[in-house]
N, C-alpha and C positions, 0 to 999 in steps of 0.2 A: 545386390540390393543397391538402389539408387538413393543416396542421401544428399539432400541439398546442404549447402554451406549454412552453418548456424548464424543467426542474426546476432551481431555483437551485443553482448549484455544479456542475451536470452538465458544463458546458463545461470547467471547471477540472479536474475529475476525469478527463475524457478526455485532456486535455493532459498531466497528470501521469502517468497510466498509460502513455501513449505515450512520454513522456520516460524513464521507468524501463525500459521495454522497449528503447528505443534505446540507452541507456547500458549495459544488460546485453549487448545484441547486439554492441556495439563493445568489449566487455570492459573498460569503464571501471568498472563495478560488477560484483563477483563475486556468485555465488549466495549466498555467506555474507553479503555486504553487504546484500542484499535481505532475507535472513532476519533479520538484526540489526535492520533498519528495521521489519520486521513485529513483532518482539518489542517494540521500543520503543513502537510505536503501541499495541500491546495493553496494555502497562503503563500508558501514559498514559491510555488509555480506561478502564482499571480504577481510575484514581485512585491508582495505586501508584508513580508516578514523582515525581521532585522537582517537576516542572511538569506537572500534569494538563492534558489538552486543555481549552481555554477555550470549551466549548460545552455544549449540553445532553447529558445522558447517552445519549439515543437516538442522537444524531449521532455521539458518540464511539464507541459500539458499532458503528454502521454503518460508520464509518471503519476500525475494527479488522477487521470482517468483510470489507470490500472489500480491505484490504491482505492478508489471509490468502488470499483467492481469487487476487489478483494474484501473490502469492508462489508459489502452487501452479502457476499458469499459466506464469510465467517459468521455474520449475524444470523443468517438463515440456518447454517449448519450447526452452530454451537450455541446460539441464543445468548441469553444474559441480559443484564440491565444496560440500557442506553446511557450515554453520558448526559448529565444534567446541564441545561443551559446552553447547549450548542445549537 
């Protein structure tokens, strides 16, 4: 078999995405919680939070985009109430 070298951080991303889905599936996190997390990641990536993400701007933008895609997926898969006022 021909395996390519893994992208640094890819393993962690898969684990964290799976963890968020599991927590949502078990109703430990609400859809509103996931949306709030997405909003915070976006603010940090834009440098508008008290503590911007400590990484290069490209990585911060990629993290924000990944979080938005995951939020959309979780919302479609598990449903739930949206966060109010966001």
